[in-house]
C-alpha angles and dihedrals in degrees: 000000000000093000096050113105117233090226091058093049092047093051092050094047089050092050093049091048092049090047091055096249098111131038130191114250107167146353119228131191114239127217088252090059098255129122119244124197117225118214136194133196117262128224088262090058092050090050090052091050092048091046091053092053097045122059119218090244091054090046093053091049093051104046124088127215095273094048091046090053091049091051091047092050091051091047091048091051091049090049091050093049091046093048091055094050093044091046092052091050092047091051092049091050090049093050091048092049091049093050090051091051093049094044 
């Protein structure tokens, strides 16, 4: 890790924190007199790690009926939330387009 630039690590940690994959848990003082933030993985990060190690085919073979229904309910909820956001954006774009055409 000697040849890894601090700035590159800092950018990556910031991106992971903003993406919801890392969270701050503590601040420690270093020997040099600086403060260093300690991070831990979030549930979202653990889910991403688990997803990368289990294929969808393997998942489908392993789950039982109850687990499959739970996954379907979560996916339906995500789709519902996504549809509302996308619908709002689509309506805003349509309204903007209409106002440009009229103006």
